[in-house]
C-alpha positions as CSV (number, residue, x, y, z in Angstrom):
1,M,-15.4,22.4,-1.5
2,P,-17.6,22.7,1.7
3,A,-15.6,22.1,4.7
4,P,-16.2,19.0,6.7
5,R,-18.7,19.3,9.4
6,A,-20.5,17.4,12.3
7,T,-24.1,16.4,10.7
8,N,-25.8,14.3,12.8
9,R,-24.6,14.6,16.4
10,P,-27.4,12.2,18.8
11,E,-26.6,9.5,16.7
12,L,-22.7,10.8,17.1
13,S,-23.5,10.2,20.3
14,A,-25.9,7.4,20.7
15,F,-22.8,5.3,18.7
16,L,-19.6,6.5,20.6
17,R,-21.3,5.6,23.9
18,A,-22.5,1.8,22.8
19,M,-19.5,1.8,21.0
20,R,-17.8,2.1,24.7
21,S,-20.0,0.4,26.4
22,R,-18.7,-3.1,24.6
23,V,-15.0,-2.5,25.3
24,R,-13.9,-3.9,28.8
25,P,-11.1,-3.6,30.6
26,A,-8.7,-5.8,29.8
27,D,-9.3,-6.4,26.2
28,V,-7.9,-2.6,26.0
29,G,-4.7,-3.8,28.5
30,L,-6.5,-1.5,30.9
31,P,-6.6,-3.3,35.0
32,Q,-10.4,-3.2,35.9
33,L,-10.2,-1.4,39.0
34,G,-12.9,-2.1,41.5
35,Q,-17.3,-2.9,40.5
36,R,-18.5,-0.9,37.6
37,R,-22.3,0.7,37.7
38,T,-21.9,0.1,33.5
39,P,-20.2,-2.2,31.6
40,G,-17.4,-1.4,28.7
41,L,-15.3,2.1,29.3
42,R,-15.3,5.0,30.9
43,R,-14.9,7.7,29.1
44,Q,-11.7,9.1,30.9
45,E,-10.0,5.1,30.0
46,V,-11.4,5.6,26.3
47,A,-9.5,9.4,26.9
48,Q,-6.2,8.3,28.3
49,L,-6.3,5.4,25.5
50,A,-6.7,8.3,22.8
51,A,-4.5,10.6,24.3
52,A,-7.2,13.1,24.1
53,S,-8.3,15.2,27.3
54,I,-11.1,13.9,29.4
55,D,-13.1,16.8,28.7
56,W,-12.3,16.9,24.9
57,Y,-13.7,13.5,24.6
58,I,-17.4,14.2,27.0
59,R,-17.4,16.6,24.4
60,L,-16.9,14.7,21.4
61,E,-19.1,12.8,23.0
62,Q,-22.1,15.1,23.1
63,G,-22.1,16.2,20.2
64,R,-20.4,20.1,21.8
65,V,-16.9,19.7,20.2
66,G,-17.3,21.4,16.4
67,V,-15.5,19.0,13.7
68,P,-13.1,17.3,15.2
69,G,-9.8,15.9,12.7
70,T,-9.1,13.3,11.3
71,A,-6.3,11.8,13.5
72,V,-8.1,12.2,16.9
73,L,-10.8,10.7,15.2
74,D,-9.3,7.7,14.6
75,A,-7.2,7.9,17.7
76,V,-10.5,7.2,19.0
77,A,-11.6,4.7,16.9
78,E,-8.0,2.7,17.8
79,A,-8.9,3.7,21.5
80,L,-12.4,1.8,21.2
81,N,-11.6,-1.3,19.2
82,L,-13.5,-0.4,15.7
83,S,-13.6,-1.9,13.3
84,E,-12.5,-0.4,9.8
85,A,-16.3,-0.1,8.9
86,E,-17.9,0.8,12.2
87,R,-15.3,3.7,11.7
88,H,-16.0,5.3,8.6
89,H,-19.0,5.1,10.4
90,L,-17.4,7.3,13.1
91,H,-15.9,9.7,10.6
92,L,-19.1,10.1,8.1
93,I,-21.3,11.3,11.4
94,A,-18.5,14.0,13.1
95,R,-17.1,14.4,9.9
96,G,-19.5,14.4,7.6
97,E,-17.0,13.1,5.1
98,A,-15.4,9.2,4.4
99,P,-12.0,9.1,6.4
100,L,-8.7,8.6,3.5
101,P,-8.7,4.2,3.7
102,R,-6.1,2.4,6.2
103,H,-3.5,0.2,5.1
104,V,-3.6,-3.5,5.9
105,P,0.8,-4.3,6.1
106,A,-0.1,-8.1,4.9
107,P,2.7,-10.8,3.6
108,A,1.6,-12.1,-0.2
109,S,-1.2,-14.4,0.9
110,E,-0.2,-17.7,0.1
111,S,-2.8,-17.8,-2.4
112,L,-1.7,-15.5,-5.1
113,R,2.3,-17.8,-4.5
114,T,0.4,-20.6,-5.7
115,L,-1.4,-18.3,-8.2
116,L,2.8,-16.7,-9.3
117,Q,3.8,-20.3,-9.1
118,S,1.2,-22.1,-11.4
119,M,2.9,-19.5,-13.5
120,P,6.1,-21.7,-14.5
121,S,6.2,-19.5,-18.1
122,T,4.9,-16.1,-17.3
123,P,7.5,-13.7,-15.3
124,A,5.0,-12.7,-11.8
125,W,5.5,-10.8,-8.7
126,I,4.0,-9.3,-6.5
127,L,5.3,-5.7,-5.0
128,D,3.5,-3.3,-1.9
129,F,3.3,0.0,-2.2
130,R,6.1,0.9,-1.5
131,F,7.5,-1.5,-4.3
132,D,9.3,-4.3,-2.2
133,V,8.7,-7.1,-3.4
134,L,7.2,-9.9,-1.0
135,A,7.0,-12.8,-3.6
136,H,8.2,-13.4,-7.2
137,N,8.0,-16.9,-9.4
138,T,11.6,-18.1,-10.9
139,A,10.8,-17.0,-14.7
140,A,10.8,-13.3,-12.7
141,V,14.0,-14.5,-11.8
142,A,14.8,-15.7,-15.5
143,L,14.4,-12.1,-16.9
144,F,15.1,-9.5,-13.7
145,G,17.9,-11.4,-12.7
146,P,18.9,-13.4,-9.4
147,G,19.6,-10.1,-7.8
148,F,15.4,-9.4,-8.1
149,A,15.0,-11.4,-4.6
150,V,12.5,-10.8,-2.0
151,G,12.5,-7.6,0.1
152,T,14.9,-6.2,-2.5
153,N,12.4,-2.5,-3.8
154,T,12.8,-2.2,-7.6
155,A,13.1,1.9,-7.8
156,E,16.3,2.1,-6.0
157,P,17.7,0.2,-8.7
158,L,15.7,2.2,-11.6
159,F,17.5,5.3,-10.6
160,C,20.7,4.3,-9.0
161,D,22.2,1.7,-10.9
162,P,23.5,2.4,-13.7
163,G,22.8,-0.9,-16.2
164,A,19.1,-0.2,-15.7
165,R,19.5,2.2,-18.3
166,D,20.8,-0.5,-20.3
167,F,18.4,-3.2,-19.7
168,Q,15.7,-0.6,-19.6
169,L,15.7,0.6,-23.1
170,D,12.5,2.8,-23.1
171,W,14.3,3.5,-19.0
172,N,13.4,7.3,-19.4
173,R,9.3,6.3,-19.4
174,I,9.2,3.8,-17.1
175,A,11.6,5.8,-14.9
176,R,9.1,8.7,-15.1
177,E,5.6,5.9,-14.7
178,H,6.9,5.2,-10.5
179,V,7.8,8.5,-10.0
180,G,4.0,9.4,-10.8
181,N,3.2,6.3,-9.1
182,L,5.4,6.6,-6.1
183,R,4.3,10.6,-5.4
184,A,0.4,9.1,-5.2
185,N,1.5,5.9,-2.6
186,L,2.4,8.9,-0.3
187,A,-0.3,10.7,-1.0
188,R,-2.5,7.5,0.5
189,H,0.4,7.3,3.2
190,P,2.1,10.6,4.2
191,D,3.1,8.4,7.2
192,D,4.3,5.7,6.3
193,P,8.6,6.0,7.4
194,R,9.7,3.8,4.8
195,L,8.2,5.4,2.0
196,K,9.1,8.4,2.9
197,A,12.9,7.5,3.3
198,L,12.2,5.6,0.1
199,V,11.5,9.1,-2.1
200,T,13.8,10.9,0.7
201,G,16.8,8.6,-0.7
202,L,15.7,8.3,-4.7
203,R,15.8,12.3,-4.7
204,Q,19.3,12.6,-3.1
205,E,21.0,9.9,-5.2
206,S,19.2,10.3,-9.0
207,R,19.2,13.9,-10.3
208,D,16.3,12.8,-12.7
209,F,13.8,11.6,-9.6
210,A,14.1,14.9,-7.6
211,V,14.2,16.7,-10.9
212,W,10.8,14.8,-11.9
213,W,9.1,14.7,-8.1
214,D,9.6,18.2,-7.7
215,D,7.5,18.6,-11.4
216,Q,4.0,16.9,-9.3
217,T,4.6,13.9,-11.4
218,V,1.2,11.9,-10.8
219,Q,0.8,8.5,-12.3
220,E,-0.8,5.3,-11.5
221,R,1.7,2.7,-13.2
222,T,-1.3,-0.3,-14.9
223,N,-0.4,-1.4,-17.9
224,G,2.1,-1.2,-21.5
225,T,5.0,-1.9,-23.3
226,K,8.6,-2.2,-22.9
227,R,11.6,-3.0,-24.8
228,V,14.2,-4.1,-22.7
229,M,17.6,-5.6,-23.6
230,H,18.7,-8.8,-22.5
231,P,22.5,-10.4,-21.7
232,I,21.2,-13.1,-23.2
233,G,18.1,-13.0,-25.3
234,G,18.9,-9.6,-26.5
235,V,15.6,-6.9,-26.9
236,M,12.8,-8.3,-26.2
237,T,9.0,-6.0,-26.5
238,L,7.1,-6.8,-23.4
239,C,3.9,-5.8,-22.4
240,Y,3.4,-5.3,-18.6
241,D,0.2,-5.7,-17.1
242,V,-0.1,-4.3,-12.5
243,L,-3.3,-5.6,-10.9
244,A,-4.9,-4.5,-7.7
245,V,-5.3,-6.8,-4.9
246,Q,-8.6,-6.2,-3.5
247,D,-8.2,-5.8,-0.1
248,G,-7.3,-2.6,1.6
249,S,-3.6,-4.9,1.0
250,E,-2.4,-2.4,-1.7
251,Q,-0.6,-5.0,-3.0
252,R,0.3,-5.7,-7.1
253,L,0.7,-8.0,-8.8
254,S,2.9,-7.2,-11.9
255,V,3.1,-10.2,-15.0
256,I,4.7,-10.3,-18.1
257,T,3.6,-11.4,-21.7
258,P,6.0,-11.4,-24.7
259,A,4.4,-8.4,-27.4
260,D,5.5,-10.7,-30.3
261,A,6.7,-13.4,-31.9
262,D,10.4,-12.8,-31.2
263,A,9.5,-11.2,-28.1
264,D,7.9,-14.8,-27.3
265,N,10.4,-17.5,-28.3
266,A,13.8,-15.1,-26.3
267,L,11.3,-14.8,-23.0
268,R,10.5,-18.7,-23.8
269,S,14.0,-19.6,-24.0
270,L,16.0,-17.7,-21.0
271,I,12.5,-19.4,-18.5
272,F,13.7,-22.8,-20.3
273,R,16.7,-22.4,-19.2
274,Q,16.3,-20.8,-15.4
275,T,13.3,-23.0,-14.7
276,K,15.0,-25.9,-16.9
277,L,10.8,-27.5,-18.0
278,R,10.3,-28.2,-21.3
279,A,8.9,-26.4,-24.4
280,V,5.8,-27.8,-25.3
281,N,4.6,-27.0,-29.3
């Protein structure tokens, strides 16, 4: 693959000057010192905000720095208060390639929480890319137990709680899927401290996780079936589907449905016991 290269230096210069001119010092926490001949930030102020040298920024704005790195371009984008579309454009004209999508951290939206509660007989929950639970419905608690709570992480008990192997009858496959998913997520978010700490801890606590991590397993978990041994419902074969939330948050909506009539009856019985709902035939 050819190395990225600056492909449109005149446009880069014009774009940076235009973006700089629209930002007032007060917008980025800088004092307004004296009268300015031209609107917007000075070059040295952009350099200061981006933690770059003034000489480097001047050469960047003049298109004389070769191929700038992605991190420093992101710092300039932050300094200039660029939108995600403008950041994307900056990378294209400065490097000739699109940047990696930037994570937009956010709690589960109110509409998604409403969606969860609108499915009282279907276990469903929302995870972020770290496998932290952001929201769930009562049916999910009926299936997984009271320990399944907002703020918990689903990967940690899977590898560190011995009872997980008794509950997940297809533990090897399900656990390996989690490893592959976490590796794919870490590639997208290599600087996320929580995700890095989670992976480091699991490598130390679980030999299986460490072995699978070291064999470079990569997998996006989307759908499938699994068998569980529930202490009340017994053995159930369940389908799972993982649906992406398309808003930049990298959240996932996970849904469990029964794979056969026996699982349907057992799951409904558990959920009705937990939620006090009444079955309607």
